[in-house]
N, C-alpha and C positions, 0 to 999 in steps of 0.2 A: 504494500500500500504506500501511497505517496504521502508526503508530509502534509499536503493540502487536505487529504481525507481525514488524517488524525486531528489537524487543527479545527476542521469543521465539526468533528465529533465532540471535541472538548468545548466548543462554543455553544452546543445545544443545551437545553434545560435538562434537569435531573430526570423528570418523568419521561422525556423523549429518549434519553440514554437508556433508562431501564427498559423501555418498550423495545428498543433495538436489541439489547442484550437478551431479553426474554424470548424474542423472536428466534434467536439463533440457538438458544439452549433448551428448547423443548416447550414447556408450558403444559396446559391441559391437553390430554390426549384421550381418545376413547379407550376404555378398559384400563386406564392407569389408576393407581392409587389402591387403597385398601378396599376389599369387598364389603358390601353392606352386610349388616348383621343377618338379614334374611338369607342372603346368598351363602354366608358362612354356615348358617344353620342347615340349609339344604344340603350342602356338601357333607356336613357331619352326619346327617341322616342317611345319606347314601353310603357312607363309609362304615356306619355302625354295625351292619351285618358282618363286615369283614374283620371286626375287632378280635373276635375269638380265634379266627384263622391266623391273624398276625401274631397274637400272643403264643399260640401253639407253635408257629414257625420259629419264633424267637426261642421258645423253650427247647425245641428240637435242636436248634443250632447250639444252644448252651450245653445240652447233653452230649453233643458230638465234639465239644471243645472247639467249635468254630470261632476263630479269633475275631472275625467281623461281628458275630453275634455277641461275643463277650464285650467287645468295644462299644457296641450300641447299648447294651444293657448298662454298663457302668456310666456312659455319658448321660443317659437319661435318669438313672437312679441317683447318681452322686454329682453329676455335672463335670465340666472340664476342670482340671487342676489349674490353679493360679499360674499364669505365665509370668516369668520374670523377664523384664526387658531392661537391658543394660544400655545406657546411652552416655555419651561423653559430650558435655556442653562446655564450650570455651567462650569466654567473653572478655573483651578489653574495655575498660571504662576509663575515659579520660577524666581528669579532675574537673569538677564543676564548681565554680564559685558563685555564691548567691549573696547579693547585697540587698539589704533592706532599705528601701527609699521611702521616706515619709512623704505625705501629700504636699507638705511645704517645699521639700526639695524637688518634687516632681514639677511643681509650678515654675521653679527657677529654671529647670532644664527645658521645658516646653517654651 
């Protein structure tokens, strides 16, 4: 993009900029977002007859010592273990001096 296009973009108002950015980054789309409660309830009703089959399959996998079944069981029964993240943060701060200026001194400066 040329410099002219960038300078034109920065001269626009905030609402116009947001509209341009939203236009390129998605926005409302059909089928996007969380399903409505009614839809979720309908899906749960369809899956409920399969609940016993799923539990039996998991039980069979556990009895066979299938590691995938063991992994699924422990993830849902106990959750994932806490992950430790190591990071290194480096920062350099220059000294900052702060002077207190009274309103009387401010009038003299201005």
